[in-house]
N, C-alpha and C positions, 0 to 999 in steps of 0.2 A: 918699422911701420906695420900697423895691424892691417891685414888684408881681410876682405869680406868674402863669404861663400858666394858662389855663382849659382843662381836659381834660374832654370829655364821657364819660359812662359807656358809650355804645354799647349794643348789644343785650346785656342782662345774661346771656343764655343762651349767648352766644358767648365768644370768647377775650378780649374786651376787659377784663374784670375781672382775669384772670390776667396779661396783658401789662402792665396798669397797675401791679399789685403788683410784678412783676419789674422794670419800668422804675425804680420808686422804689428797689429794692434795688441797682440798677446806677448810681444817680445820681452817686456819686463817681467810679467807674471811667470814666464817659463825660462827666463835667463838665456834667451837666444843669443848666439853669436851674431855679429853683423852679417847681413846678406844683401845682395842686390839681385834684382830680377832683370833678365834680358828680354825686353819687350818694347811695346809702344806706350809711352806715358800718357798720351791723349786717350788711348783706348782704356787704359787702367783707370784714368780719371772718370771716364763715362761710366764704367762698371761701378766704381765707388759711389758715384752720385746716384746711380740707379738703385743701389742697395742701401743707401743712406749711411754709408761708412765714412767717417771723418778721417781720411787717410791723406795727408799731404804727400806729394810726390816730388822727388828731387832728381832730375836728369843729371847723371854723373858719368865720369869715367871710373873704371874699377878702383883706382887708387884713392878716389874721393869718397867711396861708399861707406867705409867704416866711420868716418867723421860725421857723415850726414845721417847715419842710421838712427840716432837717438831722436831726431826731430822730424824725419821724413823717410818714406820708403824710397831707397835709392833705385833708380831705373837706368840701366845701360841700354841705350837705343839699339834697336835691331840694325844690323849692318846694311849698307847699300840703300839707305833711305826707305827701307820697307816699313809699311804701316799695317795696322790691323783694323778690319772693319767687320768683325764677326758678330753674329747675333747669338747670345747665350741660348743653348739648347738646340741650335740648328747647325749641325756639322756641315762644313762646306769645304770642298777640296781647294777652293781659292785661298784658304788660310794656310795651306800646306807649306808654302814658301817661307812664311814667317815662322812657323813651328820648327821647321828644319834649320833655318838660319839661327834661331835661338840656341838650338842644341849645338850646332857647329861652332858658334861663337863661344859658348861656354867651354867646350872642350879646348878650343884654341887658347882661351885665357888661362885655364887651369894648367895646360901643358907649358905655357909661357911663364908660369909662376906668378901670375897676376891675381889668382884666386887659389886658396888652398884645397878646395874640394868642389865637387859638382853635385847639386841637388836638382832632380828633374821632376817637373810637374807631369801629370798624366797626358798621354797622347792617344789618339785613336788610329790604330793601324789601318783600318778599312778606309778611313778618310784619306790617309796618305797614299794607300794603294791606288785609289781613284786618280790621284795626281801623278802617278808614275813611280812611286817609291818602290824600290826593289829589294829591300832588306827584310828578313823574316820578322824583325821586331825592333823595338827601341834599344834593347841591350845589344843586339847584334850590330846595330848601326853605330853605337858607341864604340864597340870593339873595332869596327872598320875604321872609324876616325882615329882610334888610338894606335893603329898599325904604323910602324916605321916604313918609309918608302922602300918598296921592293920586298918587304917582309910580309909573312902571313899575319892576319889579325890574331891578337891574343884570344885565348879561349875564355869567355866569361862564364862565371858560375853564380847562380842566384842564391843568395842567402836571405832568408826572412828572419829578422831579428826583433826580439822584444825583451823586456826585462825578465820575463819568465821562461822564455824558450827561444832557441835559435835553430832553424832547420834549413836543409838544402835538398831540393829535389834533384835527383841524378838525371832523370829525364823530365822534360818540362811540357811544352805545349804540343803533345802528340796524342793520337788516339790510344786508348788503353790497350787495344788489341795489338798495337805495334811494340809495346814496351818489351816483351820478352825477346824480340829480335834485336832491339836496340841496346839492351842491357848486356854489356860485355865486361869481362874483368878489366880490360884496358880503360873503359869509360869510368868505371867505379874508381880505379886507381888514380887516374888523372884528376878526377873531380876531388877526391880526398886529398891529394897532394896540394892542390890549389887552396882548399879550405885550410889545411894545416899551415901552409905558408902564410896566408893572409891573416889568419887568426893570430899568428905570431907578430907579423909586421904591422897590421892595422889595429888590432885589438890589444896588443901587448901581452898575450898569453904565452908564457914561457914553455908550456907543455899542454897544448890543447887536447882535451879528451873528446874523442869522436865515437859515435855509435852508428851502426848501420842497421836500418830496419829491413826485415825480410820482405820479399815480394809476395809470397803466398801465405795463406792462413797458417799460423803456428810456425812461420819460417820454413814451410815445406814439410815439417815433421819427418825428417830423415828421408826425403824424397817421395813420401807417400801422397803428398798434396802438391806435387810439382817439383821439378828438379833444379830450377834456377837458383834457389838458395844454396843448394849443395854444390852445384857444378859451376856457378858463376860468381855468386857473392862471397861464399866462403874462401875460395882461392884468392879473390881480390883482397880480402881482409888479411889473409896470411902473407901476401906479398907486401902489403903496407906495414904490417907489424915487423916484417923482416927489415924494412927500411928505417925502423925506429919511430914510426908514427903510432901514437896511442889510439888505437881503434879496436872496438869489439863488435861482434855480430857475425852473421845476421841474427837479429832478435825479432821475436814476434811483435809486429807493429802494434797490436792491440794493447800491449802492456808497457809500451815504451814512453808514454807521455803523461802518466800520472805524476803527482808531485814528488813522490819518493824516487821514482825512476829518473826524473829530470835532474835531481840533485847530483846524480852520478856522472853527468856529462856536460860538455859545453855546447856541442853542436850535434844534432841528429841528422844523418843523411838518410833519405828515403828513395826507393826506386822510382816512385811515381809522383806526379804533381800533387794529387789530392792527398796522398798519405802524408805529405809534408805540410800542405797548406791548411787542411782541415783543423789539425790541433792548434796551430798558431792563430788562426782566425777565430777559433773558439775562445782561446785564452786572451787574445789581444786584438780584437777586431779593429778598434779605432786607433791603436797605438803601435801596430806593427810597422816595421820599416824594411823596405827592400834594399839590400846592399849588394852591389855587383862586385864580386871578387874576381881576381885574375886580370884586372886592368892596371895600367901604370899610374892611375890616379884613383882617388876615393870618389865613389858615386853612391849616393843614397836617393831614395825616392819614397813617396807614400805608397802604402800597400793597397791601393785601390785604383780604379779607372777614372774616366772622364765624367761619368754620371751626368750625361746630357739631360736626363729626365728631370733633374732638379737644378740645373744650371740657371743662374740669374734669378732664382726665387728666394734667395736668402736662407736656404736650408742647409747649405754645405757646412760640414764640420771640418775644421782645420787640424784636428788632433794628429792624424797620421803625418801630415806635412810638418807639423811642429816637431813630432818625434824624429822625423828624418833630418830636420835642421839641427835639432839638439844633438843627435848622434854624430852628425858630420862635424859640428862645432866641437863636441867633446873629443872626438878622435883626432882632430887636427890640432886642437889646443894641447892635447896630451902628447902629440906626435907619436901615437901608437903606444903610449905608456899605460894603457889599461882602459877597459870599458866599464 
């Protein structure tokens, strides 16, 4: 029996509902695998009517979603009778319960084998914080939900993927001045191990080729422009190579992302958030996909936020969500046999 991908509702006041509806409308054009959204069908019907989108909705259980997908957008209702009453463009902590319930239900269904992968719509952390949310972010929450009872949460790694480039920031949402203190050989080694393992298991690469960007200009130029590249990054690369992982670096970041350089590797690791995200958002702003590595299930998401400023105005582009759905569908259909 074909199973459908699980898609979370995201923050209902953001563009998640609109791009979900538009992605379903584009399902044939983009050859999307069947998916269902976990949300409130009455709310989605109101958004569709407001935007003038002819999207029929089919309340289903997950096992019915694939069959319904061709004729209607399958919707698995939020658990515990939760409903959504959000106003597009107006974030409201009252929506937090539904947002979190959608994520929790999606993880439960994927872990139970009732969906092959999880695709998440954008959430707004500041809205959840106002409602008492205590996790650093979306990815960390998924890791906590993935933890086995009594065991620590798995360490998630953020991969930004596109047809032209795949990148991993070693440090993520931290102030730039903190990076040198956080960047340790152990952190680099652990991150690269997870990347190597999941590029094999999820993407079907038999020998992933990794590169590591330097932290400082010219990768420190032998310690004359900072010692982190020499004393932290290079020893990490040597440890990884001794383990049989195909990685080189640290390389000067300013020459790592042109077309000829990109042809020589599968994934680029970068010490800082912006070193990794600037090139991929330049090359694939609308098509980039956020893939969480290190979890016991596949999770993809659009590479953008809630965009409250355009929510409900009919301006949201579904391209990144479509790319996330396509990638999740491809990887699960192939069962890791290649990307």
